[in-house]
C-alpha positions as CSV (number, residue, x, y, z in Angstrom):
1,X,0.1,0.0,-0.2
2,X,1.1,3.4,-1.1
3,X,2.4,5.7,1.4
4,X,2.3,9.7,1.6
5,X,3.7,12.2,4.1
6,X,1.3,15.2,5.3
7,X,2.1,17.9,7.7
8,X,-0.8,19.4,9.6
9,X,-1.4,22.3,11.9
10,X,-3.7,22.4,15.1
11,X,-6.5,24.7,14.5
12,X,-9.1,26.3,16.7
13,X,-12.7,24.2,16.7
14,X,-15.6,25.8,15.6
15,X,-17.7,26.7,12.4
16,X,-16.7,30.2,12.7
17,X,-13.0,29.7,12.3
18,X,-13.3,26.7,9.9
19,X,-15.2,29.0,7.5
20,X,-12.6,31.6,7.5
21,X,-9.5,29.3,7.0
22,X,-11.0,27.5,4.1
23,X,-11.0,31.2,2.2
24,X,-7.2,31.0,2.8
25,X,-7.0,27.3,1.1
26,X,-6.9,25.2,4.4
27,X,-9.1,22.1,4.9
28,X,-10.5,21.9,8.6
29,X,-10.4,18.4,9.9
30,X,-10.0,16.2,13.1
31,X,-7.8,13.6,14.0
32,X,-8.7,10.9,16.7
33,X,-7.9,7.0,17.3
34,X,-8.5,4.3,20.2
35,X,-5.6,5.9,22.4
36,X,-5.7,9.5,21.2
37,X,-8.0,12.6,22.1
38,X,-9.6,13.8,19.2
39,X,-7.6,17.0,17.9
40,X,-8.7,19.7,15.8
41,X,-6.4,20.2,12.6
42,X,-5.9,22.0,9.4
43,X,-4.4,21.0,6.2
44,X,-3.4,22.9,3.0
45,X,-5.9,21.9,0.2
46,X,-3.4,21.4,-2.4
47,X,-1.5,18.9,-0.3
48,X,-4.6,17.1,0.7
49,X,-5.5,16.8,-3.1
50,X,-2.1,15.5,-4.1
51,X,-2.2,12.8,-1.5
52,X,-5.3,11.4,-2.8
53,X,-4.2,11.2,-6.2
54,X,-2.3,8.2,-6.0
55,X,-3.3,4.6,-7.1
56,X,-4.7,4.1,-3.8
57,X,-6.9,7.1,-3.8
58,X,-8.8,7.6,-0.8
59,X,-7.4,4.3,0.9
60,X,-3.9,5.9,1.1
61,X,-1.7,5.4,4.2
62,X,-0.7,9.0,5.4
63,X,2.3,9.6,7.4
64,X,0.9,12.5,9.6
65,X,3.0,15.3,11.4
66,X,1.4,17.2,13.8
67,X,3.1,20.3,15.4
68,X,3.5,19.6,19.1
69,X,2.9,15.8,18.6
70,X,4.8,12.7,17.3
71,X,4.2,11.9,13.7
72,X,2.3,8.7,13.1
73,X,0.4,6.9,10.7
74,X,-3.4,7.7,9.8
75,X,-6.0,6.9,7.4
76,X,-8.7,9.0,5.8
77,X,-11.9,7.6,7.2
78,X,-14.2,10.3,6.2
79,X,-14.5,13.8,4.4
80,X,-16.6,16.7,2.8
81,X,-16.7,18.1,-0.4
82,X,-18.3,20.9,-2.0
83,X,-21.0,20.0,-4.2
84,X,-19.8,22.2,-7.1
85,X,-16.1,22.5,-7.1
86,X,-15.8,18.7,-5.6
87,X,-13.0,20.2,-3.4
88,X,-12.6,19.1,0.3
89,X,-14.4,21.1,2.8
90,X,-13.4,18.9,5.7
91,X,-11.6,15.6,6.4
92,X,-11.3,13.1,9.3
93,X,-7.9,11.4,10.1
94,X,-8.0,8.0,12.1
95,X,-4.6,7.1,13.6
96,X,-4.0,3.6,13.0
97,X,-1.1,0.9,13.7
98,X,0.8,-1.5,11.4
99,X,-0.3,-4.5,13.6
100,X,-4.0,-3.9,13.6
101,X,-6.5,-4.6,11.0
102,X,-8.8,-1.9,9.6
103,X,-12.1,-1.8,7.7
104,X,-12.0,0.0,4.3
105,X,-14.0,0.0,1.1
106,X,-12.3,-1.4,-2.0
107,X,-13.3,-0.9,-5.3
108,X,-14.8,-3.5,-7.5
109,X,-13.4,-4.1,-11.1
110,X,-15.2,-6.3,-13.5
111,X,-13.0,-8.2,-15.8
112,X,-13.8,-10.4,-19.2
113,X,-16.9,-10.6,-21.1
114,X,-19.7,-12.7,-20.0
115,X,-21.3,-15.4,-22.2
116,X,-24.7,-14.5,-21.1
117,X,-24.3,-10.9,-22.1
118,X,-23.1,-12.0,-25.5
119,X,-26.1,-14.0,-26.2
120,X,-28.1,-10.7,-25.2
121,X,-28.3,-10.7,-21.3
122,X,-27.6,-7.6,-19.5
123,X,-24.9,-7.4,-16.8
124,X,-26.6,-5.7,-13.4
125,X,-23.7,-4.5,-11.0
126,X,-25.2,-4.2,-7.3
127,X,-22.2,-3.2,-5.7
128,X,-19.4,-0.9,-6.8
129,X,-16.9,-1.4,-3.6
130,X,-16.5,-4.1,-1.4
131,X,-16.3,-3.8,2.5
132,X,-13.0,-5.8,3.7
133,X,-10.7,-6.0,6.7
134,X,-7.0,-6.2,6.2
135,X,-3.6,-4.9,7.9
136,X,-2.9,-1.3,6.6
137,X,0.1,-2.8,4.2
138,X,-2.1,-5.4,3.1
139,X,-5.1,-3.2,1.7
140,X,-5.4,-3.9,-2.1
141,X,-6.1,-1.1,-4.6
142,X,-9.1,-3.1,-6.2
143,X,-10.9,-6.2,-6.5
144,X,-11.1,-8.0,-9.8
145,X,-14.2,-9.9,-10.6
146,X,-14.0,-12.4,-13.6
147,X,-17.2,-12.6,-15.2
148,X,-16.4,-14.6,-18.5
149,X,-17.9,-18.0,-17.4
150,X,-21.6,-16.2,-16.4
151,X,-24.6,-17.4,-18.3
152,X,-27.8,-15.6,-18.2
153,X,-29.3,-16.4,-14.8
154,X,-26.2,-16.7,-13.1
155,X,-24.8,-14.4,-10.4
156,X,-21.6,-13.7,-8.4
157,X,-22.1,-13.1,-4.5
158,X,-19.5,-12.0,-1.9
159,X,-18.7,-15.8,-0.7
160,X,-17.9,-16.5,-4.5
161,X,-14.8,-14.1,-4.3
162,X,-11.4,-14.8,-3.7
163,X,-9.9,-12.3,-1.4
164,X,-6.0,-11.7,-1.5
165,X,-4.0,-12.8,1.2
166,X,-4.4,-11.1,4.5
167,X,-7.9,-9.7,3.4
168,X,-11.2,-10.9,4.9
169,X,-14.6,-10.1,5.5
170,X,-15.6,-8.3,8.7
171,X,-18.8,-10.0,8.8
172,X,-20.0,-13.5,7.8
173,X,-23.2,-11.9,5.9
174,X,-23.4,-12.9,2.3
175,X,-24.8,-10.3,-0.3
176,X,-24.9,-10.2,-4.5
177,X,-22.2,-8.4,-6.4
178,X,-23.5,-8.8,-9.8
179,X,-25.6,-11.0,-12.3
180,X,-26.6,-11.5,-15.7
181,X,-30.1,-11.1,-16.2
182,X,-32.5,-11.7,-19.4
183,X,-33.1,-8.9,-21.4
184,X,-36.3,-7.0,-21.0
185,X,-39.3,-8.0,-23.5
186,X,-40.9,-5.4,-25.8
187,X,-44.6,-5.4,-25.6
188,X,-46.3,-5.3,-28.8
189,X,-49.9,-4.0,-28.9
190,X,-52.0,-6.2,-30.9
191,X,-54.2,-4.9,-34.0
192,X,-57.8,-6.3,-34.5
193,X,-59.4,-6.4,-37.8
194,X,-62.8,-5.4,-37.9
195,X,-65.7,-8.3,-38.4
196,X,-67.0,-8.7,-41.8
197,X,-70.2,-6.4,-41.7
198,X,-69.0,-4.1,-38.8
199,X,-67.5,-1.6,-41.4
200,X,-70.9,-0.9,-43.1
201,X,-72.4,-0.8,-39.9
202,X,-69.9,2.0,-38.9
203,X,-70.5,3.8,-42.4
204,X,-74.2,3.8,-41.9
205,X,-73.8,5.2,-38.1
206,X,-71.3,8.1,-39.4
207,X,-72.3,11.4,-38.7
208,X,-73.0,13.4,-41.9
209,X,-70.5,15.8,-43.0
210,X,-70.3,19.3,-42.0
211,X,-73.0,21.7,-44.0
212,X,-74.7,18.5,-45.2
213,X,-78.4,17.9,-44.9
214,X,-79.2,15.2,-42.2
215,X,-81.4,12.2,-43.3
216,X,-85.2,12.5,-42.8
217,X,-86.4,10.6,-40.0
218,X,-89.6,8.2,-41.0
219,X,-92.9,10.1,-41.3
220,X,-91.1,13.4,-42.0
221,X,-92.2,13.8,-45.5
222,X,-94.6,16.3,-46.9
223,X,-97.9,16.2,-48.4
224,X,-96.2,15.9,-51.7
225,X,-94.1,12.9,-50.5
226,X,-90.7,15.1,-50.5
227,X,-89.2,15.8,-47.3
228,X,-89.5,19.3,-45.7
229,X,-86.4,21.6,-46.7
230,X,-83.7,21.3,-44.6
231,X,-83.8,24.3,-42.0
232,X,-87.3,25.0,-42.6
233,X,-90.2,24.3,-40.3
234,X,-93.5,22.4,-41.6
235,X,-96.7,24.5,-42.8
236,X,-98.6,25.2,-39.7
237,X,-96.0,24.4,-37.3
238,X,-93.9,27.2,-35.4
239,X,-90.2,27.4,-35.9
240,X,-88.1,25.9,-33.5
241,X,-87.3,27.8,-30.5
242,X,-90.1,30.7,-31.1
243,X,-93.7,30.2,-29.6
244,X,-96.6,30.0,-32.2
245,X,-99.3,32.8,-32.2
246,X,-102.2,32.1,-29.7
247,X,-105.7,30.9,-31.9
248,X,-108.6,33.4,-31.3
249,X,-111.6,31.6,-30.4
């Protein structure tokens, strides 16, 4: 495991001082451990960013030097970052010992090409990191998972992985890492052809085109056997919507 060196300074605790030091290029933080009282510290942002850009990433082992204290090894246990710039806004260091195991998250790297994927299956990865325990000098940079022999319906669980020597799981809990699932089926809407005779019935019941006269109802023919003109009331009947004249006795 790669190591880097960082020199940090003690700082005044509190949100106010922390905000002011960020404007000067410093990142507030805290150092703690089993046999160490928490110490408020600050570190140069550029140096902290440089320390985490090694192959180990956030799992880098830091040789930390604090003013007024003996230097020692530390691990970045947690951090906060600006949502826009992604720069560090706070960092937590945990003092560690080379003879005591620590728990870390290791990136999972998928290698190979699954037979099931070649046949049209879809690879679903449930986890991107693996929670393991190891001595600081045995922490792997990554865990490779070979999927070459996976067919559709196959999966890989935590217990199926072969961990590097000196690395183990902190608990016996088993969980899925990835699987190859069948492709999603596309639903096609069925087109139903009309039964013979339904087309003619539909045409007969269709509404007349705009401006065309509606067909006369049975019994609505005039005296000469012709239907009354469209839009004109029949003789002796009042027009629609207007009251007729009252007959005198």
